[in-house]
VEXZAVO-58321 format. One record per atom (N, C-alpha, C): residue number from 1; x, z, y. Coordinates in pm, whole numbers, plus 32768, in hexadecimal, padded with zeros to 4 digits. Each point is the difference from the previous one (the first is absolute). Layout:
# VEXZAVO-58321
<rec><resi>NUM</resi><px>X</px><pz>Z</pz><py>Y</py></rec>
...
//
This chain:
# VEXZAVO-58321
<rec><resi>1</resi><px>807D</px><pz>801D</pz><py>7F7C</py></rec>
<rec><resi>1</resi><px>7F79</px><pz>7FF1</pz><py>8087</py></rec>
<rec><resi>1</resi><px>8073</px><pz>7FA9</pz><py>8070</py></rec>
<rec><resi>2</resi><px>7FF2</px><pz>8005</pz><py>8071</py></rec>
<rec><resi>2</resi><px>804B</px><pz>7FF8</pz><py>806A</py></rec>
<rec><resi>2</resi><px>7FC7</px><pz>8011</pz><py>807E</py></rec>
<rec><resi>3</resi><px>804E</px><pz>806E</pz><py>8063</py></rec>
<rec><resi>3</resi><px>7FBB</px><pz>8019</pz><py>805E</py></rec>
<rec><resi>3</resi><px>7F8E</px><pz>7F6A</pz><py>8042</py></rec>
<rec><resi>4</resi><px>800B</px><pz>7F9B</pz><py>7FF6</py></rec>
<rec><resi>4</resi><px>7FD4</px><pz>7FAE</pz><py>8052</py></rec>
<rec><resi>4</resi><px>7F4F</px><pz>803E</pz><py>7FBF</py></rec>
<rec><resi>5</resi><px>8008</px><pz>7FCB</pz><py>7F8E</py></rec>
<rec><resi>5</resi><px>7F69</px><pz>8033</pz><py>7FAE</py></rec>
<rec><resi>5</resi><px>7FE2</px><pz>8072</pz><py>8028</py></rec>
<rec><resi>6</resi><px>802D</px><pz>805B</pz><py>8015</py></rec>
<rec><resi>6</resi><px>7FD1</px><pz>80A0</pz><py>7FFB</py></rec>
<rec><resi>6</resi><px>7FFB</px><pz>7FF8</pz><py>80B9</py></rec>
<rec><resi>7</resi><px>804D</px><pz>7FD0</pz><py>8048</py></rec>
<rec><resi>7</resi><px>7FBF</px><pz>7FF1</pz><py>80A7</py></rec>
<rec><resi>7</resi><px>7F58</px><pz>7FA2</pz><py>8005</py></rec>
<rec><resi>8</resi><px>803A</px><pz>7F70</pz><py>7FA6</py></rec>
<rec><resi>8</resi><px>7F6E</px><pz>7FCF</pz><py>800D</py></rec>
<rec><resi>8</resi><px>7F7A</px><pz>8045</pz><py>7FE5</py></rec>
<rec><resi>9</resi><px>801E</px><pz>8080</pz><py>7F93</py></rec>
<rec><resi>9</resi><px>7FA0</px><pz>8051</pz><py>7FD9</py></rec>
<rec><resi>9</resi><px>7FD0</px><pz>803F</pz><py>8078</py></rec>
<rec><resi>10</resi><px>8066</px><pz>8048</pz><py>802D</py></rec>
<rec><resi>10</resi><px>7FEB</px><pz>8090</pz><py>805C</py></rec>
<rec><resi>10</resi><px>7FD4</px><pz>7FC9</pz><py>8079</py></rec>
<rec><resi>11</resi><px>802D</px><pz>7F9B</pz><py>8061</py></rec>
<rec><resi>11</resi><px>7FB7</px><pz>7F6E</pz><py>804E</py></rec>
<rec><resi>11</resi><px>7F81</px><pz>8005</pz><py>7FD6</py></rec>
<rec><resi>12</resi><px>7FF5</px><pz>7FC4</pz><py>7F85</py></rec>
<rec><resi>12</resi><px>7F41</px><pz>7FD3</pz><py>7FC3</py></rec>
<rec><resi>12</resi><px>7F92</px><pz>807B</pz><py>800A</py></rec>
<rec><resi>13</resi><px>804F</px><pz>8076</pz><py>7FB0</py></rec>
<rec><resi>13</resi><px>7FBA</px><pz>8081</pz><py>802B</py></rec>
<rec><resi>13</resi><px>7FF3</px><pz>804D</pz><py>807D</py></rec>
<rec><resi>14</resi><px>8045</px><pz>7FED</pz><py>8061</py></rec>
<rec><resi>14</resi><px>800D</px><pz>8031</pz><py>805F</py></rec>
<rec><resi>14</resi><px>7F77</px><pz>7FC0</pz><py>8067</py></rec>
<rec><resi>15</resi><px>7FEC</px><pz>7F5D</pz><py>7FCF</py></rec>
<rec><resi>15</resi><px>7FCB</px><pz>7FB7</pz><py>805C</py></rec>
<rec><resi>15</resi><px>7F3F</px><pz>8018</pz><py>7FB9</py></rec>
<rec><resi>16</resi><px>800F</px><pz>8051</pz><py>7F72</py></rec>
<rec><resi>16</resi><px>7FA5</px><pz>7FEB</pz><py>7FDF</py></rec>
<rec><resi>16</resi><px>7FD5</px><pz>8074</pz><py>7FFB</py></rec>
<rec><resi>17</resi><px>802A</px><pz>8095</pz><py>8024</py></rec>
<rec><resi>17</resi><px>7FFC</px><pz>804B</pz><py>804A</py></rec>
<rec><resi>17</resi><px>7FF6</px><pz>8009</pz><py>8086</py></rec>
<rec><resi>18</resi><px>7FB3</px><pz>7F81</pz><py>803A</py></rec>
<rec><resi>18</resi><px>8015</px><pz>8012</pz><py>809E</py></rec>
<rec><resi>18</resi><px>8066</px><pz>7FF9</pz><py>807A</py></rec>
<rec><resi>19</resi><px>805B</px><pz>8020</pz><py>7FC1</py></rec>
<rec><resi>19</resi><px>807B</px><pz>7FC7</pz><py>8073</py></rec>
<rec><resi>19</resi><px>8050</px><pz>7F71</pz><py>7FE7</py></rec>
<rec><resi>20</resi><px>7FFC</px><pz>8025</pz><py>80C5</py></rec>
<rec><resi>20</resi><px>8051</px><pz>7F63</pz><py>801C</py></rec>
<rec><resi>20</resi><px>8082</px><pz>8007</pz><py>7FC7</py></rec>
<rec><resi>21</resi><px>8037</px><pz>7FAF</pz><py>7FD5</py></rec>
<rec><resi>21</resi><px>8056</px><pz>7FD6</pz><py>7FB7</py></rec>
<rec><resi>21</resi><px>8060</px><pz>7F71</pz><py>8052</py></rec>
<rec><resi>22</resi><px>7FCF</px><pz>7FDF</pz><py>8079</py></rec>
<rec><resi>22</resi><px>803B</px><pz>7F79</pz><py>800E</py></rec>
<rec><resi>22</resi><px>8083</px><pz>8052</pz><py>802C</py></rec>
<rec><resi>23</resi><px>8019</px><pz>8071</pz><py>8066</py></rec>
<rec><resi>23</resi><px>8091</px><pz>802B</pz><py>801E</py></rec>
<rec><resi>23</resi><px>8058</px><pz>8049</pz><py>7FB7</py></rec>
<rec><resi>24</resi><px>7FDA</px><pz>7FFE</pz><py>7F82</py></rec>
<rec><resi>24</resi><px>803D</px><pz>8065</pz><py>7FB0</py></rec>
<rec><resi>24</resi><px>806B</px><pz>7F9D</pz><py>7FBB</py></rec>
<rec><resi>25</resi><px>808C</px><pz>8041</pz><py>7FEB</py></rec>
<rec><resi>25</resi><px>804E</px><pz>7FE8</pz><py>7FBD</py></rec>
<rec><resi>25</resi><px>8049</px><pz>8070</pz><py>7FB8</py></rec>
<rec><resi>26</resi><px>8059</px><pz>7FEC</pz><py>7FAC</py></rec>
<rec><resi>26</resi><px>806C</px><pz>8050</pz><py>7FA1</py></rec>
<rec><resi>26</resi><px>8016</px><pz>807F</pz><py>8082</py></rec>
<rec><resi>27</resi><px>8047</px><pz>7FE9</pz><py>807E</py></rec>
<rec><resi>27</resi><px>8014</px><pz>8076</pz><py>8065</py></rec>
<rec><resi>27</resi><px>7F8C</px><pz>8029</pz><py>8039</py></rec>
<rec><resi>28</resi><px>7F75</px><pz>7FE9</pz><py>7FC9</py></rec>
<rec><resi>28</resi><px>7FBD</px><pz>803A</pz><py>802F</py></rec>
<rec><resi>28</resi><px>7FB4</px><pz>809C</pz><py>7FDE</py></rec>
<rec><resi>29</resi><px>8002</px><pz>8088</pz><py>8020</py></rec>
<rec><resi>29</resi><px>7FEC</px><pz>8044</pz><py>7FC4</py></rec>
<rec><resi>29</resi><px>7F68</px><pz>8006</pz><py>7FEF</py></rec>
<rec><resi>30</resi><px>7FF7</px><pz>8049</pz><py>7F8F</py></rec>
<rec><resi>30</resi><px>7F58</px><pz>8032</pz><py>7FB1</py></rec>
<rec><resi>30</resi><px>7FDA</px><pz>8050</pz><py>807D</py></rec>
<rec><resi>31</resi><px>803F</px><pz>805B</pz><py>801B</py></rec>
<rec><resi>31</resi><px>7F9B</px><pz>804D</pz><py>8035</py></rec>
<rec><resi>31</resi><px>7FF5</px><pz>7FD2</pz><py>8074</py></rec>
<rec><resi>32</resi><px>7FDD</px><pz>809B</pz><py>8099</py></rec>
<rec><resi>32</resi><px>7FE6</px><pz>7FBA</pz><py>8099</py></rec>
<rec><resi>32</resi><px>80B3</px><pz>7FBA</pz><py>8005</py></rec>
<rec><resi>33</resi><px>7FA0</px><pz>8001</pz><py>807E</py></rec>
<rec><resi>33</resi><px>8091</px><pz>7F68</pz><py>803E</py></rec>
<rec><resi>33</resi><px>7FEF</px><pz>7FD3</pz><py>7FA7</py></rec>
<rec><resi>34</resi><px>7FCB</px><pz>7FC0</pz><py>7F93</py></rec>
<rec><resi>34</resi><px>803F</px><pz>7F8F</pz><py>7FBF</py></rec>
<rec><resi>34</resi><px>7F7E</px><pz>7FB1</pz><py>7FD0</py></rec>
<rec><resi>35</resi><px>7FCD</px><pz>8007</pz><py>7F83</py></rec>
<rec><resi>35</resi><px>7FA1</px><pz>7FAD</pz><py>7FA2</py></rec>
<rec><resi>35</resi><px>7F6D</px><pz>808F</pz><py>8031</py></rec>
<rec><resi>36</resi><px>8032</px><pz>8047</pz><py>8039</py></rec>
<rec><resi>36</resi><px>7F9E</px><pz>808E</pz><py>801E</py></rec>
<rec><resi>36</resi><px>7F82</px><pz>8017</pz><py>7FA4</py></rec>
<rec><resi>37</resi><px>8033</px><pz>8013</pz><py>7F55</py></rec>
<rec><resi>37</resi><px>7FBA</px><pz>804B</pz><py>7FC0</py></rec>
<rec><resi>37</resi><px>8005</px><pz>8081</pz><py>8011</py></rec>
<rec><resi>38</resi><px>7F85</px><pz>802B</pz><py>7FE5</py></rec>
<rec><resi>38</resi><px>7FF2</px><pz>8089</pz><py>7FD4</py></rec>
<rec><resi>38</resi><px>8023</px><pz>8044</pz><py>7FAC</py></rec>
<rec><resi>39</resi><px>7FE5</px><pz>8082</pz><py>7FCB</py></rec>
<rec><resi>39</resi><px>8042</px><pz>8029</pz><py>7F79</py></rec>
<rec><resi>39</resi><px>7F99</px><pz>7FB1</pz><py>7FB6</py></rec>
<rec><resi>40</resi><px>7F5E</px><pz>8034</pz><py>8014</py></rec>
<rec><resi>40</resi><px>7FB6</px><pz>7FAC</pz><py>7F9F</py></rec>
<rec><resi>40</resi><px>802D</px><pz>7F99</pz><py>7FFC</py></rec>
<rec><resi>41</resi><px>803D</px><pz>7F86</pz><py>8025</py></rec>
<rec><resi>41</resi><px>7FFB</px><pz>7F91</pz><py>800E</py></rec>
<rec><resi>41</resi><px>8084</px><pz>7FE6</pz><py>7FBB</py></rec>
<rec><resi>42</resi><px>8073</px><pz>805D</pz><py>7FF3</py></rec>
<rec><resi>42</resi><px>8050</px><pz>7FFD</pz><py>7F94</py></rec>
<rec><resi>42</resi><px>8014</px><pz>8035</pz><py>7F81</py></rec>
<rec><resi>43</resi><px>7FA1</px><pz>8065</pz><py>801B</py></rec>
<rec><resi>43</resi><px>7FAC</px><pz>8011</pz><py>7F6B</py></rec>
<rec><resi>43</resi><px>7FEC</px><pz>7F7E</pz><py>7FB5</py></rec>
<rec><resi>44</resi><px>7FB0</px><pz>7FDD</pz><py>801F</py></rec>
<rec><resi>44</resi><px>7FAF</px><pz>7F77</pz><py>7FEC</py></rec>
<rec><resi>44</resi><px>8069</px><pz>7FAD</pz><py>7FE8</py></rec>
<rec><resi>45</resi><px>8049</px><pz>7FC7</pz><py>8045</py></rec>
<rec><resi>45</resi><px>804E</px><pz>7F95</pz><py>7FEF</py></rec>
<rec><resi>45</resi><px>8063</px><pz>8046</pz><py>7F84</py></rec>
<rec><resi>46</resi><px>8049</px><pz>8081</pz><py>7FEE</py></rec>
<rec><resi>46</resi><px>804A</px><pz>802B</pz><py>7F99</py></rec>
<rec><resi>46</resi><px>7F7C</px><pz>7FC4</pz><py>7FA2</py></rec>
<rec><resi>47</resi><px>7FBA</px><pz>8047</pz><py>7FEF</py></rec>
<rec><resi>47</resi><px>7FA8</px><pz>8015</pz><py>7F52</py></rec>
<rec><resi>47</resi><px>7FDC</px><pz>7F60</pz><py>7FEB</py></rec>
<rec><resi>48</resi><px>7FFF</px><pz>7F63</pz><py>8095</py></rec>
<rec><resi>48</resi><px>7FFE</px><pz>7F9E</pz><py>7FA5</py></rec>
<rec><resi>48</resi><px>808F</px><pz>7FC4</pz><py>7FD0</py></rec>
<rec><resi>49</resi><px>8065</px><pz>7FFE</pz><py>8036</py></rec>
<rec><resi>49</resi><px>8074</px><pz>8034</pz><py>7FA2</py></rec>
<rec><resi>49</resi><px>803C</px><pz>8013</pz><py>7FD6</py></rec>
<rec><resi>50</resi><px>7FF1</px><pz>8093</pz><py>7FD5</py></rec>
<rec><resi>50</resi><px>7FF5</px><pz>805C</pz><py>7F63</py></rec>
<rec><resi>50</resi><px>7F9E</px><pz>7F75</pz><py>7FAD</py></rec>
<rec><resi>51</resi><px>7F67</px><pz>8016</pz><py>800D</py></rec>
<rec><resi>51</resi><px>7FDC</px><pz>7F75</pz><py>7FA4</py></rec>
<rec><resi>51</resi><px>8039</px><pz>7F92</pz><py>7FF2</py></rec>
<rec><resi>52</resi><px>8019</px><pz>7FD7</pz><py>8050</py></rec>
<rec><resi>52</resi><px>8042</px><pz>7F80</pz><py>8002</py></rec>
<rec><resi>52</resi><px>8078</px><pz>7FB1</pz><py>7FAA</py></rec>
<rec><resi>53</resi><px>8064</px><pz>8067</pz><py>8015</py></rec>
<rec><resi>53</resi><px>8090</px><pz>8003</pz><py>7FC0</py></rec>
<rec><resi>53</resi><px>8047</px><pz>808E</pz><py>7FBB</py></rec>
<rec><resi>54</resi><px>7F4A</px><pz>805C</pz><py>7FE8</py></rec>
<rec><resi>54</resi><px>8038</px><pz>8074</pz><py>7FA8</py></rec>
<rec><resi>54</resi><px>805A</px><pz>804A</pz><py>8014</py></rec>
<rec><resi>55</resi><px>801D</px><pz>8009</pz><py>8080</py></rec>
<rec><resi>55</resi><px>8068</px><pz>8062</pz><py>803F</py></rec>
<rec><resi>55</resi><px>7FB0</px><pz>80AF</pz><py>8033</py></rec>
<rec><resi>56</resi><px>8056</px><pz>803C</pz><py>800F</py></rec>
<rec><resi>56</resi><px>7F9D</px><pz>808E</pz><py>803C</py></rec>
<rec><resi>56</resi><px>807E</px><pz>8011</pz><py>8056</py></rec>
<rec><resi>57</resi><px>7F96</px><pz>8046</pz><py>807F</py></rec>
<rec><resi>57</resi><px>8048</px><pz>8036</pz><py>8089</py></rec>
<rec><resi>57</resi><px>7FB2</px><pz>806F</pz><py>7FCE</py></rec>
<rec><resi>58</resi><px>8072</px><pz>80A2</pz><py>8033</py></rec>
<rec><resi>58</resi><px>7FBC</px><pz>807A</pz><py>7FCB</py></rec>
<rec><resi>58</resi><px>7FDB</px><pz>801E</pz><py>80AB</py></rec>
<rec><resi>59</resi><px>7F7A</px><pz>8088</pz><py>7FC6</py></rec>
<rec><resi>59</resi><px>7FCC</px><pz>800A</pz><py>80A7</py></rec>
<rec><resi>59</resi><px>8041</px><pz>8029</pz><py>806C</py></rec>
<rec><resi>60</resi><px>807F</px><pz>803A</pz><py>7FC3</py></rec>
<rec><resi>60</resi><px>806A</px><pz>8021</pz><py>8072</py></rec>
<rec><resi>60</resi><px>8029</px><pz>7F92</pz><py>8059</py></rec>
<rec><resi>61</resi><px>7FE3</px><pz>7FA5</pz><py>7FBE</py></rec>
<rec><resi>61</resi><px>804B</px><pz>7F7F</pz><py>8054</py></rec>
<rec><resi>61</resi><px>7FE1</px><pz>7FDC</pz><py>806C</py></rec>
<rec><resi>62</resi><px>7F86</px><pz>7FED</pz><py>800C</py></rec>
<rec><resi>62</resi><px>7F84</px><pz>7FDE</pz><py>801F</py></rec>
<rec><resi>62</resi><px>8018</px><pz>8008</pz><py>80B7</py></rec>
<rec><resi>63</resi><px>8062</px><pz>805D</pz><py>8040</py></rec>
<rec><resi>63</resi><px>8010</px><pz>7FEE</pz><py>807B</py></rec>
<rec><resi>63</resi><px>808D</px><pz>7FDC</pz><py>800B</py></rec>
<rec><resi>64</resi><px>804F</px><pz>7FE0</pz><py>7FB1</py></rec>
<rec><resi>64</resi><px>807D</px><pz>7FBB</pz><py>8002</py></rec>
<rec><resi>64</resi><px>7FE3</px><pz>7F3F</pz><py>8006</py></rec>
<rec><resi>65</resi><px>7F68</px><pz>800B</pz><py>7F95</py></rec>
<rec><resi>65</resi><px>7FD1</px><pz>7F5A</pz><py>8023</py></rec>
<rec><resi>65</resi><px>7FEE</px><pz>7FD0</pz><py>8089</py></rec>
<rec><resi>66</resi><px>7FB9</px><pz>8089</pz><py>8085</py></rec>
<rec><resi>66</resi><px>7FEA</px><pz>7FAC</pz><py>808C</py></rec>
<rec><resi>66</resi><px>80A1</px><pz>800C</pz><py>8026</py></rec>
<rec><resi>67</resi><px>804C</px><pz>8001</pz><py>7FE3</py></rec>
<rec><resi>67</resi><px>80A0</px><pz>7FE6</pz><py>803C</py></rec>
<rec><resi>67</resi><px>8024</px><pz>7FC3</pz><py>7FC6</py></rec>
<rec><resi>68</resi><px>7FD1</px><pz>7FB0</pz><py>7F8F</py></rec>
<rec><resi>68</resi><px>8043</px><pz>7F6A</pz><py>7FCD</py></rec>
<rec><resi>68</resi><px>7FB6</px><pz>7FC0</pz><py>8062</py></rec>
<rec><resi>69</resi><px>8064</px><pz>7F64</pz><py>7FEF</py></rec>
<rec><resi>69</resi><px>7FF6</px><pz>7F5E</pz><py>803B</py></rec>
<rec><resi>69</resi><px>7FB4</px><pz>7FD9</pz><py>7F59</py></rec>
<rec><resi>70</resi><px>7FD0</px><pz>7F9C</pz><py>802C</py></rec>
<rec><resi>70</resi><px>7FB1</px><pz>7FA3</pz><py>7FB1</py></rec>
<rec><resi>70</resi><px>8083</px><pz>7FCD</pz><py>7F8A</py></rec>
<rec><resi>71</resi><px>8068</px><pz>7FC4</pz><py>8026</py></rec>
<rec><resi>71</resi><px>8082</px><pz>8000</pz><py>7FC7</py></rec>
<rec><resi>71</resi><px>803A</px><pz>8059</pz><py>7FAF</py></rec>
<rec><resi>72</resi><px>8012</px><pz>807E</pz><py>800F</py></rec>
<rec><resi>72</resi><px>8012</px><pz>807D</pz><py>7FFD</py></rec>
<rec><resi>72</resi><px>7FAD</px><pz>801D</pz><py>7F51</py></rec>
<rec><resi>73</resi><px>7F4F</px><pz>8007</pz><py>8029</py></rec>
<rec><resi>73</resi><px>7FB5</px><pz>8006</pz><py>7FBD</py></rec>
<rec><resi>73</resi><px>8024</px><pz>7FAC</pz><py>7FA4</py></rec>
<rec><resi>74</resi><px>7FE2</px><pz>7F95</pz><py>7FE1</py></rec>
<rec><resi>74</resi><px>8012</px><pz>7F86</pz><py>7FA4</py></rec>
<rec><resi>74</resi><px>8081</px><pz>8018</pz><py>7FA9</py></rec>
<rec><resi>75</resi><px>807B</px><pz>8037</pz><py>8059</py></rec>
<rec><resi>75</resi><px>8071</px><pz>8024</pz><py>7F79</py></rec>
<rec><resi>75</resi><px>7FD0</px><pz>8070</pz><py>7FC4</py></rec>
<rec><resi>76</resi><px>7FC6</px><pz>8057</pz><py>8029</py></rec>
<rec><resi>76</resi><px>7FF6</px><pz>807F</pz><py>7FBC</py></rec>
<rec><resi>76</resi><px>7FA8</px><pz>7FF6</pz><py>7F70</py></rec>
<rec><resi>77</resi><px>7F8B</px><pz>7F8C</pz><py>8032</py></rec>
<rec><resi>77</resi><px>7FAE</px><pz>7FEC</pz><py>7F7D</py></rec>
<rec><resi>77</resi><px>8052</px><pz>7FA4</pz><py>7F89</py></rec>
<rec><resi>78</resi><px>8025</px><pz>7F8B</pz><py>8052</py></rec>
<rec><resi>78</resi><px>805D</px><pz>7FFC</pz><py>7F9E</py></rec>
<rec><resi>78</resi><px>8082</px><pz>8021</pz><py>7FA4</py></rec>
<rec><resi>79</resi><px>803E</px><pz>805E</pz><py>8056</py></rec>
<rec><resi>79</resi><px>803A</px><pz>805F</pz><py>7F97</py></rec>
<rec><resi>79</resi><px>7FD4</px><pz>8048</pz><py>7F93</py></rec>
<rec><resi>80</resi><px>7F69</px><pz>8014</pz><py>8051</py></rec>
<rec><resi>80</resi><px>7FCD</px><pz>8066</pz><py>7F89</py></rec>
<rec><resi>80</resi><px>7FDA</px><pz>7FA0</pz><py>7F99</py></rec>
<rec><resi>81</resi><px>8006</px><pz>7FA0</pz><py>7FCF</py></rec>
<rec><resi>81</resi><px>7FA8</px><pz>7F8E</pz><py>7FCE</py></rec>
<rec><resi>81</resi><px>8062</px><pz>8012</pz><py>7F80</py></rec>
<rec><resi>82</resi><px>7FC9</px><pz>801E</pz><py>7F91</py></rec>
<rec><resi>82</resi><px>8036</px><pz>8006</pz><py>7F73</py></rec>
<rec><resi>82</resi><px>8003</px><pz>7F7E</pz><py>7FBC</py></rec>
<rec><resi>83</resi><px>8086</px><pz>7FE1</pz><py>7FD2</py></rec>
<rec><resi>83</resi><px>7FD8</px><pz>7F70</pz><py>7FA7</py></rec>
<rec><resi>83</resi><px>7FB1</px><pz>8033</pz><py>7F9E</py></rec>
<rec><resi>84</resi><px>7F98</px><pz>7FAB</pz><py>7FF0</py></rec>
<rec><resi>84</resi><px>7FB4</px><pz>7FF6</pz><py>7F29</py></rec>
<rec><resi>84</resi><px>8067</px><pz>7FED</pz><py>7FB1</py></rec>
<rec><resi>85</resi><px>7FBA</px><pz>8084</pz><py>7FC9</py></rec>
<rec><resi>85</resi><px>8035</px><pz>801A</pz><py>7F67</py></rec>
<rec><resi>85</resi><px>8022</px><pz>7FB0</pz><py>7FB8</py></rec>
<rec><resi>86</resi><px>8085</px><pz>7FF7</pz><py>7FCB</py></rec>
<rec><resi>86</resi><px>7FCD</px><pz>7F7A</pz><py>7F93</py></rec>
<rec><resi>86</resi><px>7FD4</px><pz>801E</pz><py>7F5E</py></rec>
<rec><resi>87</resi><px>8015</px><pz>7FD8</pz><py>7FAC</py></rec>
<rec><resi>87</resi><px>7FA0</px><pz>7FE1</pz><py>7F4F</py></rec>
<rec><resi>87</resi><px>805F</px><pz>806B</pz><py>7FDA</py></rec>
<rec><resi>88</resi><px>7FDE</px><pz>802B</pz><py>7FDE</py></rec>
<rec><resi>88</resi><px>8057</px><pz>804F</pz><py>7F86</py></rec>
<rec><resi>88</resi><px>8054</px><pz>806F</pz><py>8037</py></rec>
<rec><resi>89</resi><px>7FDF</px><pz>8013</pz><py>8057</py></rec>
<rec><resi>89</resi><px>8037</px><pz>80AE</pz><py>8049</py></rec>
<rec><resi>89</resi><px>7FA4</px><pz>805B</pz><py>8006</py></rec>
//
């Protein structure tokens, strides 16, 4: 899974959540002064990403997400994606 695919999913999710993504890029903060996601929206985005990519964000990480840029968030998701187990293991 590439960062581009993750980014595309994140932006599509934000659009589905009624956020304007026209000026959003890798350097845009997810929280205030950026995409301006509030805590509930960050939680919803996290759940969408967890379900789509099979990753997990701990509850304590919610505050950290608001301080991440879109690029940092995509990299964090990418780092958590586990390769599919191979048969016979």
